[in-house]
N, CA, C and O atoms as a DFTB+ gen file, in Angstrom:
592 C
 N C O
     1  1       3.835      22.726     -31.258
     2  2       3.579      22.117     -32.547
     3  2       4.041      23.077     -33.637
     4  3       3.616      24.231     -33.681
     5  1       4.897      22.603     -34.494
     6  2       5.385      23.395     -35.612
     7  2       4.551      23.077     -36.843
     8  3       4.559      21.947     -37.331
     9  1       3.846      24.053     -37.334
    10  2       3.041      23.847     -38.534
    11  2       3.779      24.461     -39.721
    12  3       3.378      25.498     -40.251
    13  1       4.857      23.806     -40.124
    14  2       5.724      24.344     -41.147
    15  2       5.139      24.393     -42.538
    16  3       5.378      25.352     -43.272
    17  1       4.376      23.381     -42.920
    18  2       3.838      23.314     -44.267
    19  2       2.347      23.007     -44.208
    20  3       1.905      22.184     -43.407
    21  1       1.582      23.671     -45.059
    22  2       0.152      23.391     -45.159
    23  2      -0.151      23.065     -46.613
    24  3       0.266      23.780     -47.524
    25  1      -0.882      21.977     -46.816
    26  2      -1.341      21.596     -48.144
    27  2      -2.851      21.446     -48.073
    28  3      -3.391      21.053     -47.039
    29  1      -3.524      21.753     -49.149
    30  2      -4.986      21.739     -49.155
    31  2      -5.497      21.050     -50.413
    32  3      -4.880      21.103     -51.477
    33  1      -6.625      20.415     -50.254
    34  2      -7.305      19.810     -51.391
    35  2      -8.803      19.982     -51.210
    36  3      -9.272      20.216     -50.097
    37  1      -9.537      19.870     -52.271
    38  2     -11.007      19.933     -52.208
    39  2     -11.574      18.689     -52.857
    40  3     -11.169      18.301     -53.953
    41  1     -12.522      18.068     -52.165
    42  2     -13.245      16.938     -52.744
    43  2     -14.714      17.310     -52.824
    44  3     -15.254      17.979     -51.943
    45  1     -15.344      16.863     -53.892
    46  2     -16.770      17.157     -54.095
    47  2     -17.469      15.904     -54.590
    48  3     -16.901      15.084     -55.311
    49  1     -18.710      15.788     -54.180
    50  2     -19.567      14.675     -54.610
    51  2     -20.936      15.241     -54.902
    52  3     -21.463      16.036     -54.124
    53  1     -21.527      14.832     -56.036
    54  2     -22.887      15.236     -56.396
    55  2     -23.700      14.010     -56.740
    56  3     -23.253      13.146     -57.495
    57  1     -24.889      13.936     -56.185
    58  2     -25.789      12.837     -56.542
    59  2     -26.401      13.151     -57.891
    60  3     -26.883      14.259     -58.128
    61  1     -26.377      12.177     -58.758
    62  2     -27.042      12.353     -60.045
    63  2     -28.532      12.161     -59.848
    64  3     -28.960      11.421     -58.963
    65  1     -29.312      12.822     -60.664
    66  2     -30.773      12.777     -60.543
    67  2     -31.325      11.353     -60.560
    68  3     -32.244      11.034     -59.806
    69  1     -30.777      10.515     -61.403
    70  2     -31.346       9.177     -61.568
    71  2     -30.820       8.157     -60.559
    72  3     -31.270       7.012     -60.544
    73  1     -29.879       8.563     -59.724
    74  2     -29.249       7.575     -58.849
    75  2     -30.060       7.299     -57.591
    76  3     -30.902       8.095     -57.175
    77  1     -29.783       6.172     -57.018
    78  2     -30.384       5.771     -55.758
    79  2     -29.402       6.136     -54.656
    80  3     -28.191       6.029     -54.849
    81  1     -29.908       6.566     -53.501
    82  2     -29.001       7.030     -52.450
    83  2     -28.640       5.944     -51.443
    84  3     -28.014       6.243     -50.426
    85  1     -29.015       4.702     -51.693
    86  2     -28.633       3.686     -50.715
    87  2     -27.149       3.344     -50.855
    88  3     -26.497       3.750     -51.817
    89  1     -26.638       2.610     -49.906
    90  2     -25.199       2.380     -49.826
    91  2     -24.640       1.606     -51.015
    92  3     -23.451       1.723     -51.310
    93  1     -25.443       0.839     -51.688
    94  2     -24.941       0.059     -52.814
    95  2     -24.664       0.918     -54.037
    96  3     -23.948       0.488     -54.942
    97  1     -25.213       2.112     -54.079
    98  2     -25.089       2.939     -55.269
    99  2     -24.379       4.265     -55.027
   100  3     -24.300       5.082     -55.945
   101  1     -23.868       4.507     -53.845
   102  2     -23.302       5.820     -53.559
   103  2     -22.042       6.108     -54.361
   104  3     -21.692       7.277     -54.526
   105  1     -21.352       5.102     -54.862
   106  2     -20.125       5.335     -55.599
   107  2     -20.370       5.570     -57.092
   108  3     -19.428       5.852     -57.833
   109  1     -21.618       5.457     -57.538
   110  2     -21.934       5.639     -58.952
   111  2     -22.105       7.100     -59.328
   112  3     -22.481       7.399     -60.461
   113  1     -21.846       7.985     -58.437
   114  2     -22.101       9.392     -58.669
   115  2     -20.827      10.145     -59.014
   116  3     -19.734       9.579     -59.027
   117  1     -20.987      11.404     -59.286
   118  2     -19.869      12.232     -59.717
   119  2     -19.033      12.658     -58.511
   120  3     -19.557      13.228     -57.554
   121  1     -17.752      12.380     -58.564
   122  2     -16.824      12.775     -57.507
   123  2     -15.646      13.476     -58.172
   124  3     -15.163      13.036     -59.215
   125  1     -15.188      14.563     -57.568
   126  2     -14.031      15.256     -58.130
   127  2     -13.067      15.652     -57.015
   128  3     -13.453      15.831     -55.860
   129  1     -11.814      15.782     -57.399
   130  2     -10.758      16.220     -56.490
   131  2     -10.074      17.411     -57.136
   132  3      -9.744      17.377     -58.321
   133  1      -9.863      18.452     -56.367
   134  2      -9.177      19.635     -56.865
   135  2      -7.975      19.930     -55.976
   136  3      -8.019      19.746     -54.759
   137  1      -6.930      20.379     -56.595
   138  2      -5.737      20.839     -55.881
   139  2      -5.588      22.318     -56.215
   140  3      -4.845      22.682     -57.127
   141  1      -6.291      23.165     -55.479
   142  2      -6.455      24.555     -55.893
   143  2      -5.234      25.447     -55.746
   144  3      -5.171      26.511     -56.362
   145  1      -4.283      25.041     -54.958
   146  2      -3.172      25.941     -54.663
   147  2      -1.861      25.338     -55.123
   148  3      -1.153      24.702     -54.341
   149  1      -1.540      25.535     -56.382
   150  2      -0.245      25.068     -56.891
   151  2       0.834      25.944     -56.285
   152  3       0.866      27.153     -56.517
   153  1       1.703      25.343     -55.520
   154  2       2.685      26.086     -54.742
   155  2       4.049      26.095     -55.404
   156  3       4.334      25.353     -56.344
   157  1       4.859      26.961     -54.871
   158  2       6.274      26.895     -55.203
   159  2       6.814      25.639     -54.535
   160  3       6.257      25.153     -53.551
   161  1       7.874      25.136     -55.068
   162  2       8.467      23.916     -54.522
   163  2       8.926      24.145     -53.088
   164  3       9.522      25.172     -52.767
   165  1       8.637      23.165     -52.232
   166  2       9.177      23.190     -50.877
   167  2      10.538      22.524     -50.931
   168  3      10.957      22.037     -51.981
   169  1      11.211      22.501     -49.827
   170  2      12.585      21.983     -49.836
   171  2      12.643      20.489     -49.529
   172  3      13.402      20.060     -48.660
   173  1      11.853      19.712     -50.231
   174  2      11.919      18.262     -50.061
   175  2      12.036      17.604     -51.429
   176  3      11.821      18.243     -52.459
   177  1      12.374      16.345     -51.426
   178  2      12.643      15.633     -52.675
   179  2      11.396      15.390     -53.525
   180  3      11.515      15.095     -54.714
   181  1      10.200      15.509     -52.937
   182  2       8.974      15.214     -53.670
   183  2       8.363      16.420     -54.349
   184  3       7.486      16.281     -55.200
   185  1       8.811      17.575     -53.986
   186  2       8.145      18.797     -54.401
   187  2       8.676      19.310     -55.735
   188  3       9.883      19.389     -55.963
   189  1       7.739      19.653     -56.602
   190  2       8.066      20.298     -57.867
   191  2       7.099      21.454     -58.048
   192  3       5.901      21.315     -57.803
   193  1       7.616      22.582     -58.471
   194  2       6.779      23.759     -58.621
   195  2       5.600      23.472     -59.561
   196  3       5.769      22.940     -60.659
   197  1       4.406      23.842     -59.094
   198  2       3.200      23.686     -59.893
   199  2       2.643      22.276     -59.947
   200  3       1.651      22.040     -60.637
   201  1       3.247      21.332     -59.245
   202  2       2.792      19.934     -59.267
   203  2       2.093      19.586     -57.957
   204  3       2.285      20.255     -56.941
   205  1       1.291      18.543     -57.992
   206  2       0.613      18.065     -56.788
   207  2       1.638      17.371     -55.898
   208  3       2.379      16.498     -56.350
   209  1       1.670      17.763     -54.643
   210  2       2.599      17.202     -53.664
   211  2       2.004      15.907     -53.098
   212  3       0.782      15.811     -52.989
   213  1       2.807      14.921     -52.740
   214  2       2.277      13.696     -52.134
   215  2       1.414      13.956     -50.899
   216  3       0.485      13.192     -50.634
   217  1       1.695      15.001     -50.149
   218  2       0.862      15.322     -48.980
   219  2      -0.554      15.684     -49.405
   220  3      -1.514      15.373     -48.699
   221  1      -0.690      16.343     -50.563
   222  2      -2.019      16.669     -51.074
   223  2      -2.766      15.402     -51.477
   224  3      -3.972      15.288     -51.259
   225  1      -2.047      14.456     -52.062
   226  2      -2.669      13.178     -52.416
   227  2      -3.117      12.433     -51.163
   228  3      -4.198      11.844     -51.140
   229  1      -2.295      12.459     -50.136
   230  2      -2.636      11.774     -48.890
   231  2      -3.880      12.393     -48.239
   232  3      -4.792      11.667     -47.843
   233  1      -3.924      13.723     -48.125
   234  2      -5.090      14.354     -47.499
   235  2      -6.341      14.144     -48.365
   236  3      -7.453      14.101     -47.839
   237  1      -6.169      14.016     -49.671
   238  2      -7.301      13.679     -50.539
   239  2      -7.859      12.309     -50.198
   240  3      -9.075      12.128     -50.131
   241  1      -6.967      11.338     -49.982
   242  2      -7.402       9.988     -49.634
   243  2      -8.166       9.982     -48.314
   244  3      -9.189       9.309     -48.189
   245  1      -7.673      10.725     -47.336
   246  2      -8.356      10.817     -46.037
   247  2      -9.738      11.440     -46.213
   248  3     -10.726      10.929     -45.686
   249  1      -9.804      12.547     -46.958
   250  2     -11.076      13.243     -47.166
   251  2     -12.062      12.378     -47.944
   252  3     -13.251      12.353     -47.626
   253  1     -11.573      11.666     -48.962
   254  2     -12.457      10.790     -49.742
   255  2     -12.985       9.632     -48.911
   256  3     -14.160       9.282     -49.015
   257  1     -12.131       9.033     -48.087
   258  2     -12.578       7.925     -47.233
   259  2     -13.682       8.396     -46.290
   260  3     -14.684       7.705     -46.109
   261  1     -13.499       9.567     -45.693
   262  2     -14.535      10.106     -44.802
   263  2     -15.806      10.415     -45.591
   264  3     -16.911      10.093     -45.155
   265  1     -15.638      11.042     -46.754
   266  2     -16.795      11.423     -47.565
   267  2     -17.626      10.198     -47.958
   268  3     -18.846      10.202     -47.796
   269  1     -16.975       9.154     -48.471
   270  2     -17.742       7.989     -48.911
   271  2     -18.394       7.268     -47.736
   272  3     -19.490       6.727     -47.883
   273  1     -17.748       7.248     -46.583
   274  2     -18.394       6.670     -45.400
   275  2     -19.621       7.491     -45.019
   276  3     -20.662       6.930     -44.676
   277  1     -19.506       8.816     -45.077
   278  2     -20.627       9.699     -44.750
   279  2     -21.774       9.521     -45.750
   280  3     -22.936       9.430     -45.354
   281  1     -21.449       9.472     -47.040
   282  2     -22.474       9.283     -48.080
   283  2     -23.223       7.972     -47.848
   284  3     -24.449       7.920     -47.937
   285  1     -22.477       6.927     -47.552
   286  2     -23.097       5.623     -47.302
   287  2     -24.012       5.670     -46.078
   288  3     -25.121       5.137     -46.112
   289  1     -23.555       6.303     -45.005
   290  2     -24.364       6.402     -43.786
   291  2     -25.632       7.220     -44.025
   292  3     -26.692       6.886     -43.496
   293  1     -25.532       8.268     -44.803
   294  2     -26.737       9.052     -45.132
   295  2     -27.744       8.190     -45.881
   296  3     -28.941       8.229     -45.595
   297  1     -27.251       7.409     -46.846
   298  2     -28.136       6.513     -47.583
   299  2     -28.804       5.492     -46.684
   300  3     -30.001       5.235     -46.818
   301  1     -28.046       4.908     -45.771
   302  2     -28.601       3.912     -44.854
   303  2     -29.639       4.519     -43.916
   304  3     -30.571       3.835     -43.492
   305  1     -29.480       5.811     -43.587
   306  2     -30.429       6.481     -42.704
   307  2     -31.587       7.133     -43.452
   308  3     -32.457       7.749     -42.836
   309  1     -31.599       7.000     -44.777
   310  2     -32.694       7.539     -45.570
   311  2     -32.629       9.047     -45.808
   312  3     -33.631       9.655     -46.184
   313  1     -31.461       9.657     -45.592
   314  2     -31.314      11.095     -45.810
   315  2     -31.022      11.356     -47.286
   316  3     -30.245      10.637     -47.914
   317  1     -31.637      12.367     -47.815
   318  2     -31.514      12.680     -49.236
   319  2     -30.370      13.662     -49.471
   320  3     -30.594      14.850     -49.705
   321  1     -29.149      13.152     -49.404
   322  2     -27.950      13.948     -49.631
   323  2     -27.816      14.231     -51.125
   324  3     -27.884      13.315     -51.945
   325  1     -27.627      15.495     -51.472
   326  2     -27.484      15.852     -52.881
   327  2     -26.090      16.333     -53.241
   328  3     -25.668      16.201     -54.390
   329  1     -25.370      16.889     -52.277
   330  2     -24.055      17.476     -52.579
   331  2     -23.196      17.445     -51.315
   332  3     -23.679      17.683     -50.208
   333  1     -21.918      17.147     -51.507
   334  2     -20.953      17.109     -50.413
   335  2     -19.682      17.766     -50.921
   336  3     -19.213      17.463     -52.017
   337  1     -19.136      18.653     -50.134
   338  2     -17.834      19.210     -50.489
   339  2     -16.995      19.379     -49.230
   340  3     -17.514      19.624     -48.142
   341  1     -15.714      19.244     -49.403
   342  2     -14.794      19.334     -48.274
   343  2     -13.532      20.048     -48.731
   344  3     -12.978      19.749     -49.788
   345  1     -13.100      20.974     -47.934
   346  2     -11.831      21.652     -48.152
   347  2     -10.893      21.157     -47.058
   348  3     -10.848      21.717     -45.963
   349  1     -10.149      20.105     -47.365
   350  2      -9.316      19.432     -46.370
   351  2      -7.910      20.020     -46.359
   352  3      -7.357      20.380     -47.398
   353  1      -7.353      20.106     -45.162
   354  2      -6.012      20.670     -44.995
   355  2      -5.143      19.709     -44.189
   356  3      -5.608      19.071     -43.245
   357  1      -3.885      19.619     -44.576
   358  2      -2.918      18.814     -43.854
   359  2      -1.757      19.723     -43.461
   360  3      -1.277      20.523     -44.263
   361  1      -1.320      19.586     -42.222
   362  2      -0.195      20.370     -41.707
   363  2       0.949      19.416     -41.395
   364  3       0.774      18.422     -40.691
   365  1       2.114      19.735     -41.927
   366  2       3.302      18.913     -41.754
   367  2       4.454      19.766     -41.238
   368  3       4.514      20.970     -41.487
   369  1       5.342      19.141     -40.534
   370  2       6.597      19.784     -40.183
   371  2       7.704      18.914     -40.767
   372  3       7.512      17.726     -41.025
   373  1       8.845      19.519     -40.966
   374  2       9.925      18.758     -41.562
   375  2      11.221      19.017     -40.814
   376  3      11.676      20.152     -40.672
   377  1      11.786      17.943     -40.350
   378  2      13.129      17.959     -39.783
   379  2      13.943      17.063     -40.679
   380  3      14.098      17.342     -41.868
   381  1      14.470      15.978     -40.116
   382  2      15.151      14.982     -40.951
   383  2      14.137      14.214     -41.792
   384  3      14.460      13.701     -42.863
   385  1      12.913      14.145     -41.290
   386  2      11.832      13.459     -42.006
   387  2      10.550      14.272     -41.818
   388  3      10.460      15.129     -40.939
   389  1       9.579      13.985     -42.654
   390  2       8.283      14.654     -42.530
   391  2       7.580      14.160     -41.273
   392  3       7.727      13.001     -40.885
   393  1       6.818      15.044     -40.642
   394  2       6.029      14.684     -39.471
   395  2       4.621      15.254     -39.653
   396  3       4.448      16.446     -39.908
   397  1       3.633      14.391     -39.519
   398  2       2.239      14.821     -39.625
   399  2       1.834      15.502     -38.334
   400  3       1.896      14.906     -37.259
   401  1       1.424      16.742     -38.443
   402  2       0.961      17.491     -37.276
   403  2      -0.548      17.357     -37.105
   404  3      -1.020      16.981     -36.032
   405  1      -1.307      17.663     -38.153
   406  2      -2.779      17.641     -38.028
   407  2      -3.404      17.638     -39.416
   408  3      -2.847      18.181     -40.370
   409  1      -4.577      17.010     -39.505
   410  2      -5.419      17.072     -40.697
   411  2      -6.767      17.617     -40.260
   412  3      -7.344      17.160     -39.273
   413  1      -7.254      18.585     -40.994
   414  2      -8.582      19.146     -40.730
   415  2      -9.474      18.882     -41.930
   416  3      -9.101      19.161     -43.070
   417  1     -10.650      18.345     -41.665
   418  2     -11.676      18.183     -42.692
   419  2     -12.765      19.215     -42.415
   420  3     -13.179      19.399     -41.271
   421  1     -13.222      19.882     -43.461
   422  2     -14.256      20.909     -43.338
   423  2     -15.431      20.560     -44.259
   424  3     -15.661      21.244     -45.256
   425  1     -16.173      19.498     -43.928
   426  2     -17.255      19.078     -44.824
   427  2     -18.454      20.025     -44.794
   428  3     -18.818      20.570     -43.752
   429  1     -19.044      20.196     -45.954
   430  2     -20.270      20.980     -46.111
   431  2     -21.220      20.096     -46.908
   432  3     -20.863      19.586     -47.969
   433  1     -22.432      19.920     -46.388
   434  2     -23.371      18.990     -47.011
   435  2     -24.681      19.688     -47.358
   436  3     -25.075      20.667     -46.725
   437  1     -25.343      19.155     -48.386
   438  2     -26.623      19.699     -48.838
   439  2     -27.614      18.551     -48.996
   440  3     -27.283      17.498     -49.540
   441  1     -28.825      18.771     -48.517
   442  2     -29.873      17.765     -48.566
   443  2     -31.109      18.377     -49.210
   444  3     -31.230      19.599     -49.305
   445  1     -32.032      17.515     -49.654
   446  2     -33.291      18.010     -50.218
   447  2     -34.430      17.083     -49.825
   448  3     -34.215      15.959     -49.371
   449  1     -35.622      17.571     -50.007
   450  2     -36.808      16.757     -49.759
   451  2     -37.165      16.659     -48.291
   452  3     -36.631      17.382     -47.449
   453  1     -38.070      15.759     -48.007
   454  2     -38.559      15.586     -46.643
   455  2     -37.556      14.852     -45.758
   456  3     -37.657      14.898     -44.532
   457  1     -36.599      14.182     -46.371
   458  2     -35.621      13.402     -45.596
   459  2     -34.369      14.231     -45.284
   460  3     -33.245      13.758     -45.454
   461  1     -34.572      15.452     -44.834
   462  2     -33.439      16.306     -44.459
   463  2     -33.124      16.095     -42.982
   464  3     -34.000      16.259     -42.133
   465  1     -31.891      15.733     -42.671
   466  2     -31.529      15.485     -41.277
   467  2     -31.333      16.784     -40.493
   468  3     -31.083      17.842     -41.072
   469  1     -31.447      16.689     -39.199
   470  2     -31.155      17.826     -38.324
   471  2     -29.635      17.975     -38.217
   472  3     -28.888      17.102     -38.657
   473  1     -29.188      19.080     -37.635
   474  2     -27.749      19.286     -37.436
   475  2     -27.162      18.158     -36.592
   476  3     -26.073      17.669     -36.890
   477  1     -27.866      17.743     -35.550
   478  2     -27.371      16.664     -34.693
   479  2     -27.258      15.345     -35.452
   480  3     -26.329      14.573     -35.216
   481  1     -28.199      15.080     -36.362
   482  2     -28.128      13.854     -37.164
   483  2     -26.952      13.903     -38.147
   484  3     -26.292      12.891     -38.383
   485  1     -26.699      15.079     -38.714
   486  2     -25.549      15.243     -39.604
   487  2     -24.257      15.032     -38.819
   488  3     -23.351      14.326     -39.261
   489  1     -24.193      15.653     -37.655
   490  2     -23.012      15.515     -36.788
   491  2     -22.786      14.050     -36.422
   492  3     -21.649      13.576     -36.430
   493  1     -23.851      13.340     -36.106
   494  2     -23.764      11.920     -35.764
   495  2     -23.246      11.098     -36.948
   496  3     -22.418      10.205     -36.769
   497  1     -23.731      11.397     -38.152
   498  2     -23.248      10.673     -39.337
   499  2     -21.753      10.926     -39.550
   500  3     -21.019      10.012     -39.925
   501  1     -21.297      12.164     -39.312
   502  2     -19.860      12.449     -39.438
   503  2     -19.058      11.709     -38.364
   504  3     -17.966      11.212     -38.638
   505  1     -19.592      11.634     -37.156
   506  2     -18.903      10.889     -36.099
   507  2     -18.808       9.413     -36.454
   508  3     -17.769       8.786     -36.253
   509  1     -19.891       8.862     -36.980
   510  2     -19.887       7.458     -37.391
   511  2     -18.939       7.241     -38.567
   512  3     -18.246       6.225     -38.625
   513  1     -18.903       8.192     -39.508
   514  2     -17.984       8.090     -40.652
   515  2     -16.539       8.082     -40.166
   516  3     -15.694       7.381     -40.725
   517  1     -16.258       8.859     -39.129
   518  2     -14.902       8.889     -38.569
   519  2     -14.526       7.552     -37.953
   520  3     -13.360       7.159     -37.976
   521  1     -15.492       6.866     -37.413
   522  2     -15.244       5.568     -36.781
   523  2     -14.947       4.498     -37.825
   524  3     -14.072       3.658     -37.614
   525  1     -15.663       4.516     -38.954
   526  2     -15.494       3.466     -39.961
   527  2     -14.412       3.773     -40.993
   528  3     -14.004       2.879     -41.734
   529  1     -13.946       5.002     -41.056
   530  2     -12.914       5.365     -42.029
   531  2     -11.569       4.771     -41.621
   532  3     -11.102       4.966     -40.499
   533  1     -10.963       4.051     -42.540
   534  2      -9.682       3.402     -42.280
   535  2      -8.623       4.409     -41.856
   536  3      -7.917       4.185     -40.872
   537  1      -8.504       5.508     -42.580
   538  2      -7.464       6.497     -42.268
   539  2      -7.697       7.135     -40.903
   540  3      -6.756       7.342     -40.137
   541  1      -8.940       7.440     -40.610
   542  2      -9.219       8.086     -39.340
   543  2      -8.969       7.152     -38.159
   544  3      -8.654       7.608     -37.060
   545  1      -9.107       5.864     -38.382
   546  2      -8.769       4.903     -37.332
   547  2      -7.261       4.821     -37.127
   548  3      -6.797       4.688     -35.994
   549  1      -6.500       4.897     -38.202
   550  2      -5.045       4.820     -38.086
   551  2      -4.445       6.091     -37.475
   552  3      -3.435       6.040     -36.773
   553  1      -5.082       7.224     -37.755
   554  2      -4.530       8.524     -37.345
   555  2      -5.446       9.223     -36.352
   556  3      -5.557      10.449     -36.378
   557  1      -6.095       8.480     -35.490
   558  2      -7.218       8.948     -34.679
   559  2      -7.083      10.339     -34.082
   560  3      -8.019      11.129     -34.201
   561  1      -5.986      10.675     -33.457
   562  2      -5.902      11.985     -32.813
   563  2      -5.310      13.056     -33.727
   564  3      -5.158      14.207     -33.319
   565  1      -4.979      12.684     -34.949
   566  2      -4.385      13.639     -35.887
   567  2      -5.421      14.245     -36.834
   568  3      -5.095      15.159     -37.592
   569  1      -6.660      13.756     -36.803
   570  2      -7.693      14.227     -37.721
   571  2      -8.826      14.867     -36.935
   572  3      -9.290      14.318     -35.935
   573  1      -9.263      16.018     -37.388
   574  2     -10.375      16.712     -36.752
   575  2     -11.372      17.124     -37.830
   576  3     -11.001      17.697     -38.854
   577  1     -12.652      16.819     -37.579
   578  2     -13.728      17.195     -38.505
   579  2     -14.409      18.425     -37.951
   580  3     -14.888      18.429     -36.817
   581  1     -14.447      19.475     -38.764
   582  2     -15.103      20.734     -38.360
   583  2     -16.225      21.003     -39.344
   584  3     -15.979      21.322     -40.508
   585  1     -17.462      20.873     -38.872
   586  2     -18.613      21.066     -39.751
   587  2     -18.763      22.532     -40.138
   588  3     -18.541      23.438     -39.336
   589  1     -19.151      22.734     -41.409
   590  2     -19.413      24.099     -41.894
   591  2     -20.898      24.289     -42.060
   592  3     -21.341      25.366     -42.458
């Protein structure tokens, strides 16, 4: 496997104090996307120095889909999730065309109150999120979730 190019993005979600954590309200909260590593241009037609590369946008979409599925599952299970962050990475190789090698998600979650899940319950919610996420279904063996 040639891991020629790596792109990274960070997604974050915070529950607002007044919000409800059930699945109907999980999208009403603060979500942000960061592209922390502005790179020099790579040798492809999409790359511009200091600009967000399409691969970063793609890995953001994958990370967001997983995150929102996880947030929804936590709400349905009654877990009091307060903060979610992920430092997602995508590895590509390039020959005549781009080739997706692997995507890694590194979610870190924070809970409060009496409804704090165990590590196994958190792991189960991430596994379930992987099942319902559209991107993870399309790219099943190309995405790996590594809990932090």
